[in-house]
N, C-alpha and C positions, 0 to 999 in steps of 0.2 A: 504494500500500500504506500502510495506517495504521501509524504508528510503534508499537512495542511498548508504549510508555507509555500509548497511547490505546486499547488493545484490551481488551475484556471477554471473558475466556476461560473462566473456571471455571463449571461446571454450577450450583453453588449460587448464584453471582451472577445467572445468568440466571433461575433459579427464584425467587429473592427479588424480582427486578425484575418478573417476571410476576405474582407473587402480591400484592405490596404496591404496586407502581407505578401511576401514573396513565397514562392513554392519551390521545394526540392522534391524530386521524384526518386523512387526506388521500386524494386519489383513487388515488394509486399505491402508498401504503404506510401503515403504522401506526407509532407511536412510543410505547414504554413508557419511562417515566423515573422515577427515584427519587433522592433525595439520598443521598450516600455520604460516607465518611470519607477517600476518596482525595484526593490533592492535585491530580490531573488528572481531567478528564472521561474516562470509560471508555465505549467504544462497541462494541456487539455487533450483528451483522447476521444475520438469520434469513430463510432462503428455503425454503419448503416444496416438496414434490414436485409440488404442484398447479401450480406455475409451469411445469414442463416437465422435460425430461431434464437430465442432469448439465451439459451444455454451456450450456443456457439458465439454469440456476440459477447457475452460475459467472459468466456474463455479467451477471446481475442483481446479484450481489454486487459485481462490479467497478464497475458503474455507480453503485451506492449509495455505495461507498467513495470514488469520485472526486467524487461530488456533495456529500458531506458535508465533504470535506477543506478547502475554502475557509472554512468556518464554524468550524473548530476553535478559532481564536483569539478568537472572539466568544461562545462558549458559556461560561456561568458554570461555574466550577470546582466540584468536589465533587458531580458527578452521574454516575449510571450511566444509559446510554441504550441501548435495543435498538430497532433499526429492522427491522420485519417487512415483507417485500415482499408485495404482493397478487398475485393470479393474473395480472392484466393488466399488470403493470409493464413488460414488454418492448414493449407497444404505445405507451408514452409516449416522448417524446424526452428526451434528457439534460437539456435546459433545463427541461422540465416537472417532471422528478423533482427537480431542484435547487430549483425554486420551491416544490414541495411540502414539501421538507425545511425550507427557510427558514420557510415558513408554520407548520409544526408546532412548530419551535423557538420562534417568536414566540408562538404560541398557548399553549405550555407555560410561557412566562415565563422561559425560561432562556437566551434570546438577548439579547445586549447590543450596541448599535451601536458601543460603544467597545471597542477591542482590549484584552485582558487581558495 
């Protein structure tokens, strides 16, 4: 579970990130990101009904949450990030999803090799 300080929760924050944010693509998911005024990085996870039923969607959310947790200390502060699962996310292994998330963070330029 992501700590409360890292969660992106409000509808207007999601809407702003979708509207103004930039996008990074990978095989298993997408990432929208914008700079923000928050002192910590805020992360939101979105899984549509195209992924499957409620059980499948919750599993996809849990996998994404655990895949991004090791990178929290390496993401540049003051960013809002939304990770959107693709339809085929459950066909990938956990390691593949984690590699995709790392790839998107590096592609976006908000991943740093040194811990903050």
